[in-house]
Backbone as numpy.savetxt, mean C-alpha at the origin, in Angstrom:
# Nx Ny Nz CAx CAy CAz Cx Cy Cz
-8.12 14.89 6.74 -8.34 14.96 5.29 -7.84 13.62 4.69
-8.68 13.10 3.78 -8.32 11.79 3.23 -8.22 12.02 1.68
-7.08 11.59 1.13 -6.87 11.55 -0.28 -6.59 10.13 -0.68
-7.60 9.42 -1.19 -7.38 8.00 -1.50 -7.68 7.73 -2.98
-6.80 7.03 -3.61 -6.98 6.53 -4.92 -6.81 5.03 -4.88
-7.70 4.28 -5.45 -7.55 2.82 -5.42 -6.17 2.39 -5.82
-5.61 1.46 -5.10 -4.23 1.03 -5.25 -4.13 -0.29 -6.03
-4.83 -0.35 -7.12 -4.75 -1.58 -7.94 -3.30 -1.74 -8.35
-2.68 -2.83 -8.01 -1.25 -3.00 -8.15 -0.81 -3.06 -9.59
0.23 -2.37 -9.91 0.85 -2.50 -11.24 1.56 -3.82 -11.35
1.52 -4.42 -12.50 2.39 -5.64 -12.65 3.91 -5.22 -12.52
4.75 -6.15 -12.13 6.12 -5.77 -11.95 6.72 -5.26 -13.24
6.25 -5.73 -14.38 6.82 -5.28 -15.64 6.48 -3.82 -15.93
5.36 -3.34 -15.34 4.99 -1.94 -15.58 5.44 -1.02 -14.49
6.16 -1.53 -13.47 6.62 -0.72 -12.39 7.91 -0.03 -12.75
7.95 1.31 -12.71 9.13 2.07 -13.11 10.13 2.12 -11.95
11.25 1.46 -12.09 12.27 1.46 -11.08 13.54 2.17 -11.53
14.33 2.62 -10.61 15.60 3.22 -10.99 16.46 2.17 -11.72
17.40 2.64 -12.58 18.27 1.70 -13.28 19.04 0.83 -12.28
19.11 -0.45 -12.57 19.84 -1.33 -11.73 19.02 -2.01 -10.59
17.82 -1.42 -10.40 16.97 -1.99 -9.31 15.86 -2.77 -9.93
15.89 -4.06 -9.82 14.88 -4.91 -10.35 14.15 -5.70 -9.23
12.83 -5.59 -9.21 12.08 -6.33 -8.24 11.98 -7.79 -8.63
12.38 -8.62 -7.73 12.35 -10.07 -8.00 10.89 -10.59 -7.71
10.24 -11.19 -8.71 8.85 -11.66 -8.48 8.77 -12.82 -7.55
9.90 -13.45 -7.17 9.85 -14.57 -6.22 10.17 -14.10 -4.76
10.41 -12.78 -4.59 10.67 -12.23 -3.29 9.41 -12.41 -2.42
9.59 -12.76 -1.12 8.47 -13.01 -0.23 7.59 -11.77 -0.03
8.17 -10.58 -0.08 7.40 -9.36 0.12 6.58 -9.06 -1.15
7.13 -9.32 -2.29 6.44 -9.11 -3.58 5.27 -10.16 -3.62
5.46 -11.37 -3.17 4.38 -12.31 -3.20 3.32 -11.90 -2.21
3.66 -11.42 -1.01 2.71 -11.05 -0.01 1.86 -9.87 -0.50
2.43 -8.98 -1.26 1.75 -7.81 -1.82 0.49 -8.29 -2.60
0.59 -9.34 -3.32 -0.49 -9.84 -4.13 -1.59 -10.49 -3.33
-1.24 -10.87 -2.15 -2.24 -11.61 -1.27 -3.12 -10.69 -0.45
-2.72 -9.46 -0.31 -3.39 -8.53 0.61 -4.49 -7.78 -0.11
-5.71 -7.72 0.49 -6.80 -7.00 -0.12 -6.71 -5.50 0.29
-5.85 -4.80 -0.44 -5.55 -3.35 -0.04 -6.74 -2.45 0.00
-7.67 -2.58 -0.98 -8.80 -1.70 -1.04 -9.71 -1.88 0.17
-9.91 -3.15 0.57 -10.79 -3.41 1.71 -10.21 -2.91 3.00
-8.87 -3.16 3.17 -8.20 -2.73 4.35 -8.12 -1.16 4.47
-7.94 -0.55 3.27 -7.92 0.90 3.21 -9.27 1.52 3.64
-10.36 0.87 3.17 -11.67 1.34 3.52 -11.83 1.34 5.05
-11.43 0.29 5.69 -11.56 0.12 7.16 -10.69 1.20 7.86
-9.48 1.39 7.33 -8.53 2.38 7.97 -9.10 3.77 7.81
-9.61 4.14 6.67 -10.05 5.50 6.46 -11.40 5.79 7.18
-12.14 4.76 7.60 -13.36 5.02 8.35 -13.09 5.64 9.73
-11.89 5.41 10.24 -11.54 5.92 11.57 -11.02 7.39 11.49
-10.83 7.92 10.29 -10.30 9.26 10.14 -11.39 10.28 9.73
-11.13 11.51 10.09 -12.03 12.58 9.67 -11.73 12.99 8.26
-12.74 13.10 7.44 -12.47 13.33 6.02 -12.22 14.80 5.67
-12.49 15.76 6.57 -12.36 17.14 6.19 -11.56 17.98 7.17
-10.98 17.42 8.20 -10.16 18.16 9.21 -8.76 17.61 9.20
-7.85 18.51 9.54 -6.45 18.08 9.82 -5.66 17.86 8.54
-4.43 17.36 8.80 -3.50 17.17 7.70 -3.98 15.91 6.88
-3.54 15.84 5.65 -3.89 14.66 4.86 -3.33 13.36 5.53
-4.13 12.35 5.52 -3.68 11.07 6.13 -2.57 10.44 5.27
-1.82 9.63 5.98 -0.75 8.82 5.24 -1.53 7.79 4.45
-0.99 7.44 3.34 -1.58 6.43 2.51 -1.77 5.10 3.29
-2.92 4.53 3.14 -3.24 3.31 3.92 -2.25 2.19 3.65
-1.71 2.10 2.41 -0.76 1.01 2.11 0.51 1.22 2.93
0.92 2.42 3.17 2.11 2.71 3.99 1.89 2.25 5.44
0.74 2.65 6.00 0.41 2.32 7.37 0.23 0.83 7.57
-0.59 0.25 6.69 -0.86 -1.17 6.81 0.46 -2.03 6.56
1.19 -1.61 5.58 2.49 -2.30 5.28 3.44 -2.20 6.41
3.51 -1.08 7.10 4.43 -0.88 8.26 4.02 -1.85 9.38
2.69 -1.93 9.61 2.24 -2.85 10.66 2.60 -4.31 10.31
2.40 -4.69 9.06 2.74 -6.06 8.62 4.18 -6.30 8.85
5.02 -5.37 8.36 6.45 -5.56 8.53 6.86 -5.70 9.97
6.25 -4.85 10.86 6.53 -4.90 12.27 6.23 -6.26 12.87
5.12 -6.86 12.46 4.71 -8.15 12.98 5.47 -9.24 12.40
5.96 -9.11 11.18 6.77 -10.19 10.56 8.12 -10.26 11.20
């Protein structure tokens, strides 16, 4: 089962974070986030999954992000 909503990225100013946690716009991971074509990668990822059987799939950003972190 696939539940996908386009992941157009919120600007850092619009991202609701817990008090005291501020995302630094110069952080390498924050910069990398803006360079990745999430919707195109998600489309490729979800093509390999069955859309109506099984448990809901993990969000593509989580899976793709984990692979990127692993390789970095």
